[in-house]
C-alpha positions as CSV (number, residue, x, y, z in Angstrom):
1,X,108.0,102.7,59.5
2,X,104.7,104.2,58.4
3,X,102.7,102.4,61.0
4,X,104.4,104.3,63.8
5,X,102.8,107.6,64.9
6,X,105.5,110.2,65.3
7,X,105.9,111.6,68.8
8,X,106.4,115.2,67.6
9,X,102.7,115.2,66.7
10,X,101.6,114.3,70.2
11,X,101.3,116.7,73.1
12,X,104.0,115.3,75.4
13,X,103.5,117.3,78.6
14,X,100.5,118.0,80.8
15,X,99.0,121.5,81.1
16,X,100.8,123.8,83.5
17,X,99.3,125.4,86.6
18,X,98.1,128.4,84.6
19,X,96.2,126.2,82.3
20,X,94.8,124.3,85.2
21,X,93.5,127.4,86.9
22,X,91.9,128.6,83.7
23,X,90.2,125.2,83.3
24,X,88.8,125.3,86.9
25,X,87.3,128.8,86.4
26,X,85.0,127.5,83.6
27,X,81.4,126.5,84.2
28,X,81.3,122.8,85.0
29,X,78.8,120.8,83.0
30,X,80.5,117.7,81.8
31,X,83.3,115.2,82.4
32,X,85.7,117.5,80.5
33,X,85.7,119.9,83.4
34,X,87.7,117.4,85.6
35,X,89.6,115.7,82.8
36,X,89.0,112.3,84.3
37,X,88.1,110.5,81.1
38,X,90.5,110.0,78.2
39,X,87.9,108.4,76.0
40,X,84.2,107.8,76.5
41,X,81.6,105.8,74.9
42,X,79.0,108.4,73.9
43,X,76.1,105.9,74.0
44,X,76.9,104.9,77.5
45,X,78.5,107.9,79.2
46,X,75.3,109.9,79.6
47,X,72.9,106.9,79.7
48,X,70.8,106.5,82.8
49,X,69.0,103.3,81.7
50,X,70.5,100.0,80.7
51,X,70.3,98.9,77.0
52,X,67.1,97.3,75.9
53,X,66.8,93.7,76.9
54,X,69.5,93.9,79.6
55,X,68.8,92.8,83.2
56,X,68.2,96.0,85.1
57,X,69.0,94.2,88.4
58,X,72.7,93.7,87.5
59,X,73.4,96.3,84.8
60,X,75.9,98.9,85.9
61,X,78.1,101.6,84.5
62,X,81.8,100.8,84.6
63,X,84.8,103.1,84.1
64,X,88.1,101.4,83.3
65,X,91.5,102.8,84.2
66,X,93.6,103.5,81.1
67,X,96.3,100.9,81.9
68,X,93.7,98.0,81.8
69,X,93.3,96.5,78.3
70,X,90.0,96.9,76.4
71,X,89.5,95.9,72.8
72,X,87.0,98.6,71.8
73,X,88.9,101.5,73.4
74,X,92.6,102.6,73.3
75,X,94.9,101.7,76.2
76,X,97.5,104.4,76.4
77,X,98.5,104.3,80.1
78,X,98.3,108.1,79.7
79,X,101.7,108.0,78.0
80,X,102.9,109.5,74.7
81,X,104.8,106.3,74.0
82,X,101.5,104.3,73.8
83,X,99.4,107.1,72.3
84,X,98.3,105.0,69.4
85,X,98.1,101.6,71.1
86,X,95.0,99.5,70.9
87,X,95.0,96.1,72.6
88,X,94.2,93.0,70.6
89,X,92.7,91.4,73.6
90,X,90.7,92.3,76.7
91,X,91.8,92.1,80.3
92,X,90.3,89.2,82.3
93,X,88.8,91.5,84.9
94,X,87.0,93.5,82.2
95,X,85.6,90.4,80.7
96,X,84.5,89.1,84.1
97,X,82.7,92.4,84.8
98,X,81.1,92.5,81.4
99,X,79.7,89.0,82.1
100,X,78.2,90.4,85.3
101,X,76.4,93.3,83.6
102,X,79.0,96.0,83.2
103,X,78.5,98.6,80.5
104,X,81.8,100.4,79.9
105,X,81.4,104.2,79.9
106,X,85.0,105.1,79.2
107,X,88.7,104.9,80.0
108,X,89.9,107.1,82.8
109,X,92.9,109.4,83.1
110,X,95.8,108.4,85.4
111,X,99.4,109.1,86.2
112,X,101.6,107.8,83.4
113,X,102.1,104.0,83.8
114,X,100.6,104.4,87.3
115,X,103.6,106.4,88.6
116,X,102.3,109.2,90.7
117,X,100.1,110.2,93.7
118,X,98.1,113.0,92.1
119,X,97.2,112.1,88.5
120,X,99.2,115.0,87.2
121,X,101.8,113.0,85.2
122,X,99.6,112.4,82.2
123,X,99.8,113.1,78.5
124,X,96.1,114.0,78.7
125,X,96.6,116.6,81.3
126,X,95.9,116.6,85.1
127,X,92.8,115.2,86.7
128,X,90.9,117.7,88.9
129,X,89.0,117.0,92.1
130,X,85.3,117.6,91.7
131,X,84.9,118.4,95.4
132,X,86.8,121.7,95.1
133,X,86.1,124.9,93.1
134,X,89.9,125.5,92.7
135,X,92.5,123.2,91.1
136,X,93.0,120.4,93.6
137,X,94.5,117.0,93.4
138,X,92.2,114.0,92.8
139,X,94.9,111.6,94.0
140,X,96.7,109.1,92.0
141,X,97.4,107.2,90.1
142,X,93.7,106.1,89.7
143,X,92.4,109.7,90.0
144,X,90.2,109.5,86.9
145,X,88.4,106.4,88.2
146,X,87.7,108.1,91.6
147,X,86.3,111.2,89.9
148,X,84.1,109.1,87.6
149,X,82.5,107.5,90.6
150,X,82.2,110.7,92.6
151,X,80.5,112.5,89.7
152,X,78.1,109.6,89.2
153,X,79.2,108.9,85.7
154,X,80.2,105.4,86.8
155,X,78.6,103.1,89.4
156,X,81.9,101.2,89.7
157,X,85.4,102.0,88.5
158,X,88.3,99.7,87.9
159,X,91.7,100.9,89.2
160,X,95.1,99.5,90.0
161,X,96.8,99.8,93.3
162,X,100.6,99.4,93.6
163,X,101.3,101.5,96.6
164,X,98.0,103.2,97.3
165,X,96.8,104.2,93.8
166,X,93.2,103.3,94.5
167,X,93.0,104.2,98.2
168,X,94.5,107.7,97.9
169,X,92.2,108.9,95.2
170,X,89.3,107.4,97.1
171,X,90.2,109.4,100.2
172,X,90.7,112.7,98.3
173,X,87.5,112.3,96.3
174,X,85.2,111.0,99.1
175,X,84.5,107.6,97.6
176,X,85.2,104.0,98.6
177,X,88.4,102.4,97.3
178,X,89.2,98.7,97.7
179,X,92.5,96.9,97.2
180,X,92.0,93.2,97.5
181,X,94.5,90.6,98.7
182,X,97.3,90.2,96.2
183,X,96.4,87.4,93.8
184,X,92.6,87.5,94.3
185,X,91.7,89.4,91.1
186,X,93.4,88.6,87.8
187,X,96.1,91.0,86.5
188,X,96.0,89.6,83.0
189,X,95.6,92.5,80.6
190,X,96.9,95.0,83.1
191,X,100.0,97.0,81.9
192,X,102.6,96.2,84.6
193,X,104.3,98.8,86.7
194,X,105.7,96.6,89.6
195,X,104.6,93.0,89.3
196,X,105.0,92.0,92.9
197,X,102.9,94.9,94.0
198,X,100.3,95.6,91.3
199,X,96.8,94.8,92.3
200,X,93.5,95.3,90.5
201,X,90.8,96.9,92.7
202,X,87.5,98.7,92.6
203,X,86.0,102.0,93.5
204,X,82.4,102.8,94.3
205,X,80.3,105.1,96.4
206,X,79.1,102.3,98.7
207,X,81.0,99.4,100.3
208,X,78.0,97.2,99.7
209,X,78.3,97.6,95.9
210,X,81.8,96.3,96.0
211,X,81.0,93.5,98.4
212,X,78.1,92.3,96.2
213,X,80.2,92.4,93.1
214,X,83.2,90.5,94.5
215,X,81.5,88.0,96.8
216,X,77.9,88.0,95.6
217,X,78.8,87.1,92.1
218,X,81.7,84.7,92.9
219,X,84.4,86.9,91.5
220,X,86.6,86.0,94.4
221,X,86.5,82.4,93.5
222,X,87.7,82.6,89.9
223,X,91.3,81.6,89.1
224,X,92.9,82.8,85.9
225,X,95.5,80.5,84.5
226,X,96.9,83.3,82.3
227,X,98.0,85.3,85.4
228,X,100.8,83.5,87.2
229,X,100.1,85.5,90.4
230,X,96.4,84.4,90.5
231,X,95.8,82.2,93.5
232,X,94.9,78.6,92.6
233,X,91.4,77.2,92.5
234,X,92.3,74.7,95.2
235,X,93.5,77.5,97.5
236,X,90.3,79.4,96.9
237,X,88.0,76.4,97.6
238,X,89.9,75.6,100.8
239,X,89.6,79.1,102.1
240,X,85.9,79.3,101.3
241,X,85.2,75.9,102.9
242,X,87.0,76.9,106.1
243,X,84.6,79.8,106.7
244,X,85.2,82.3,109.6
245,X,85.3,81.8,113.3
246,X,82.8,84.3,114.7
247,X,82.9,83.1,118.3
248,X,85.4,85.7,119.4
249,X,84.6,89.4,119.8
250,X,86.1,91.5,117.0
251,X,89.2,93.4,117.9
252,X,90.5,96.4,115.9
253,X,94.1,97.7,116.3
254,X,95.3,101.3,116.2
255,X,98.9,101.3,114.9
256,X,100.8,103.7,117.0
257,X,103.4,104.4,114.3
258,X,100.8,105.9,112.0
259,X,100.2,108.8,114.4
260,X,102.9,110.9,112.8
261,X,103.7,114.5,113.3
262,X,102.7,115.4,109.7
263,X,99.1,114.0,110.3
264,X,96.5,116.8,109.9
265,X,94.9,117.4,113.3
266,X,91.4,117.3,111.8
267,X,92.1,113.9,110.2
268,X,93.5,112.7,113.5
269,X,90.3,113.7,115.2
270,X,88.2,111.9,112.6
271,X,90.4,108.8,113.2
272,X,89.8,109.0,117.0
273,X,86.1,109.5,116.4
274,X,85.9,106.4,114.2
275,X,87.7,104.3,116.9
276,X,85.2,105.6,119.5
277,X,82.3,104.6,117.3
278,X,83.7,101.1,116.9
279,X,84.1,100.8,120.7
280,X,80.5,101.9,121.2
281,X,79.3,99.3,118.8
282,X,80.9,96.5,120.9
283,X,84.2,96.1,119.1
284,X,87.4,96.1,121.2
285,X,89.9,98.8,120.1
286,X,93.5,98.4,121.3
287,X,96.9,99.9,120.4
288,X,99.4,97.8,118.4
289,X,102.9,98.4,117.2
290,X,104.2,98.0,113.7
291,X,107.9,99.0,114.2
292,X,109.0,98.4,110.6
293,X,106.4,100.9,109.2
294,X,108.9,103.7,109.4
295,X,111.1,102.0,106.8
296,X,108.3,100.9,104.5
297,X,108.1,104.0,102.2
298,X,111.8,103.9,101.6
299,X,111.7,100.2,100.7
300,X,108.8,100.7,98.4
301,X,110.6,103.4,96.4
302,X,113.5,101.1,95.8
303,X,111.5,97.9,94.9
304,X,108.8,99.5,92.7
305,X,111.2,101.5,90.5
306,X,113.5,98.5,90.2
307,X,110.6,96.4,88.8
308,X,109.4,99.3,86.6
309,X,112.8,99.7,85.0
310,X,112.6,96.1,83.8
311,X,108.9,96.2,82.8
312,X,109.3,99.4,80.8
313,X,112.4,98.2,78.9
314,X,110.2,96.9,76.1
315,X,108.9,100.4,75.2
316,X,111.6,101.2,72.7
317,X,109.7,102.1,69.5
318,X,110.4,98.7,67.9
319,X,108.5,96.0,69.8
320,X,106.1,98.4,71.6
321,X,105.6,102.2,71.7
322,X,105.3,105.1,69.4
323,X,108.5,106.0,67.5
324,X,110.0,109.5,67.5
325,X,110.6,111.6,64.4
326,X,113.9,111.1,62.6
327,X,114.6,108.0,64.8
328,X,115.3,105.6,61.9
329,X,118.8,105.0,63.1
330,X,119.9,101.8,64.8
331,X,120.5,100.7,68.3
332,X,120.8,103.1,71.2
333,X,120.1,106.2,69.0
334,X,116.6,105.0,68.2
335,X,115.9,103.7,71.7
336,X,117.1,106.7,73.6
337,X,115.3,109.2,71.4
338,X,112.0,107.3,71.5
339,X,112.1,106.8,75.3
340,X,113.3,110.4,75.9
341,X,110.4,111.9,73.9
342,X,107.8,109.3,74.8
343,X,108.2,109.0,78.6
344,X,107.4,111.7,81.1
345,X,109.7,113.2,83.7
346,X,108.4,111.0,86.6
347,X,108.6,107.8,84.7
348,X,112.1,108.5,83.5
349,X,113.1,109.4,87.1
350,X,111.8,106.1,88.4
351,X,113.5,104.1,85.6
352,X,116.8,105.7,86.4
353,X,116.3,105.1,90.2
354,X,115.4,101.5,89.5
355,X,118.2,100.8,87.1
356,X,120.7,102.2,89.7
357,X,119.3,100.1,92.6
358,X,119.7,97.0,90.4
359,X,123.3,97.8,89.4
360,X,126.2,95.8,90.8
361,X,127.4,98.6,92.9
362,X,124.1,99.3,94.5
363,X,122.3,96.0,94.6
364,X,123.3,94.9,98.1
365,X,123.0,98.3,99.7
366,X,119.6,99.2,98.2
367,X,117.6,96.5,96.5
368,X,118.5,93.6,98.8
369,X,118.0,95.7,101.9
370,X,114.7,96.9,100.7
371,X,113.5,93.3,100.2
372,X,114.6,92.6,103.8
373,X,112.6,95.5,105.0
374,X,109.6,94.2,103.1
375,X,109.8,90.9,104.9
376,X,110.0,92.7,108.2
377,X,106.9,94.7,107.3
378,X,105.1,91.5,106.5
379,X,106.2,89.9,109.8
380,X,104.9,92.9,111.7
381,X,101.4,92.5,110.2
382,X,101.4,88.7,110.7
383,X,102.4,89.2,114.3
384,X,99.5,91.5,115.3
385,X,96.7,89.8,113.3
386,X,94.7,87.1,115.1
387,X,94.3,85.0,112.0
388,X,97.3,83.2,110.6
389,X,98.5,84.1,107.2
390,X,97.1,81.3,105.0
391,X,100.2,81.4,102.8
392,X,102.4,80.3,105.7
393,X,102.3,76.8,107.4
394,X,103.5,78.0,110.7
395,X,103.7,81.3,112.6
396,X,107.1,81.5,114.3
397,X,108.0,85.1,115.0
398,X,110.3,86.8,117.4
399,X,108.2,89.2,119.4
400,X,111.1,90.8,121.3
401,X,111.3,93.8,119.0
402,X,107.7,94.8,119.4
403,X,108.5,98.1,121.2
404,X,109.0,97.7,124.9
405,X,107.6,101.2,125.5
406,X,104.2,100.2,124.0
407,X,101.7,99.3,126.7
408,X,99.9,96.3,125.4
409,X,97.8,93.8,127.4
410,X,99.7,90.8,126.1
411,X,101.9,90.7,123.1
412,X,101.2,87.1,122.4
413,X,97.4,86.9,122.9
414,X,94.8,89.6,123.8
415,X,96.6,92.3,121.8
416,X,96.2,90.4,118.5
417,X,93.6,92.0,116.3
418,X,91.3,91.2,113.4
419,X,91.7,94.5,111.6
420,X,93.8,97.7,111.7
421,X,92.3,101.2,111.5
422,X,94.3,104.2,110.3
423,X,94.0,107.3,108.1
424,X,94.4,106.7,104.3
425,X,96.4,109.9,103.8
426,X,98.1,112.3,106.3
427,X,96.6,115.4,104.7
428,X,93.6,116.6,102.8
429,X,93.8,116.7,99.0
430,X,96.5,119.3,98.3
431,X,96.1,122.2,95.9
432,X,97.9,121.6,92.6
433,X,99.9,124.8,92.9
434,X,101.2,123.5,96.3
435,X,102.2,120.2,94.7
436,X,104.2,122.0,92.0
437,X,106.3,123.6,94.7
438,X,107.1,120.2,96.3
439,X,110.1,118.0,95.7
440,X,109.5,114.5,94.4
441,X,110.4,113.1,97.9
442,X,107.8,115.4,99.5
443,X,105.2,114.1,97.0
444,X,106.1,110.5,97.8
445,X,105.1,111.1,101.5
446,X,101.4,111.0,100.5
447,X,101.8,107.2,100.3
448,X,103.1,106.7,103.8
449,X,99.9,105.1,105.2
450,X,99.1,103.0,102.1
451,X,102.4,101.5,101.2
452,X,102.8,99.1,104.1
453,X,99.7,97.0,103.2
454,X,100.9,96.9,99.6
455,X,104.3,95.6,100.6
456,X,102.6,92.8,102.6
457,X,100.0,92.1,99.9
458,X,97.2,92.6,102.3
459,X,93.6,93.7,101.6
460,X,92.8,97.3,102.5
461,X,89.9,99.6,101.9
462,X,89.5,103.4,102.2
463,X,86.1,104.7,103.3
464,X,85.1,108.3,103.4
465,X,84.3,110.2,106.6
466,X,83.1,113.6,107.3
467,X,85.5,116.0,109.0
468,X,84.6,119.0,111.2
469,X,85.6,122.1,109.3
470,X,85.2,125.3,111.5
471,X,86.0,127.4,108.5
472,X,82.6,128.0,106.8
473,X,84.4,128.8,103.5
474,X,86.2,125.4,103.4
475,X,85.2,123.6,100.2
476,X,84.0,120.0,100.2
477,X,87.5,118.6,99.7
478,X,88.4,119.9,103.2
479,X,85.3,118.3,104.8
480,X,86.0,114.7,103.8
481,X,88.9,112.4,104.6
482,X,89.6,108.7,104.1
483,X,89.9,106.1,106.8
484,X,91.7,102.9,106.0
485,X,90.9,99.4,107.3
486,X,93.5,96.7,106.7
487,X,92.9,92.9,107.2
488,X,94.9,89.7,107.2
489,X,95.7,88.1,103.9
490,X,92.6,86.7,102.2
491,X,90.3,88.0,105.0
492,X,88.7,90.3,102.4
493,X,85.1,89.2,103.1
494,X,85.2,90.1,106.8
495,X,87.1,93.3,105.9
496,X,84.4,94.5,103.6
497,X,81.8,93.5,106.2
498,X,83.3,95.7,109.0
499,X,84.0,98.5,106.5
500,X,80.3,98.5,105.5
501,X,79.3,98.7,109.2
502,X,81.7,101.5,110.0
503,X,80.8,103.4,106.8
504,X,77.1,103.3,108.0
505,X,78.1,104.7,111.4
506,X,80.2,107.4,109.9
507,X,77.4,108.6,107.6
508,X,74.7,108.4,110.3
């Protein structure tokens, strides 16, 4: 069909490490140096003042991740199979932010279909970290959005977070990354990766900017009937009317299972320093146990690929997707060639993994068990949080498996907390040549601290903190790390409040 762009005309693979090194050695003057935009609006990308007649109090520059539909710019998901796709409609979240003064400056680069932790799996090439003079990961999959905020080309950026895809880039690039409670912000117009995990979120340099945008403009109270996962208007009104009980002193938990051997000592020290600062500010800090955390990453990499294998089945060159050359045959010949050429290695790997875990021979041993682990992870969080999960009518949990070796004041009462504090990532942003030597399983380890909150649908935010770097030659990417705060479901307002306070202390 003449309307289909042939895949052989499209660059199907990102640049190799040699090309990346050559790129980073060039003088840096524009967004092309970091490859974080796949398309920009020339009139907006370099503008410092809002358009004539706009309200300067609310006008802001917005970057949009390339898997979120926009009518005036392509939506390619950084994939060859969608290289020519333009959406006939706009995502709800884009429309909502436009109504609040957003001026879109461009679409940001990402891992193909959101599958990756370093924004390297893109038809447009890798995203580079602006904090480092050498080729360094910007995190993924929303790496382009994080870089757009760090460079100042966007005041706010839209991203999606399935297992840490907003928080990890925020940590690596030294910005704030917020994943709201699942179902708060509409997913209508977002190209799905894993429906039960995908969450639209925001990145900015300051927590207050996100807080004002979400709660100051009533964004949190808007239900979208076109998104079946959007929480109902009655639920939102009920939660807003209940308010928050502020009579008790805030209590922050330190999850012991997050203190893993692979955690960089400098990041561990920054974590400890943040806990000390909270204590000095009058907040109780206590240890808690989340015993199912050690199984969360394995469960995630069964559930997410399984859902992806279903979601991506429609990209076959007939209903959706760019068709390959000489693929005018019928049936499996057309589909296999189109998908083989149009999908990258990581996407194909996850589709195969997901298809196998849903097969009759593996369903019980993998997918069903992963769903059970997910429920255990959710129970662990609900057990340690002081607030009840508003999605449940009762809290009836067996606390007997809460680690007998963990010295807690009282497993039923005083040890329950309002928030959890932990690192966002176990290491600093890795060099790209280091990533290329890693196996896929080693790369997946970057998500070990972000996946649990995603499995439970909880709100989480990554805030940057400075790290002591004795090495005078260490670049900026080695002097910043991300700390993650996790809250109970729909406790987003209080979460952003404590994140703002902690961020001020860390930057003081």
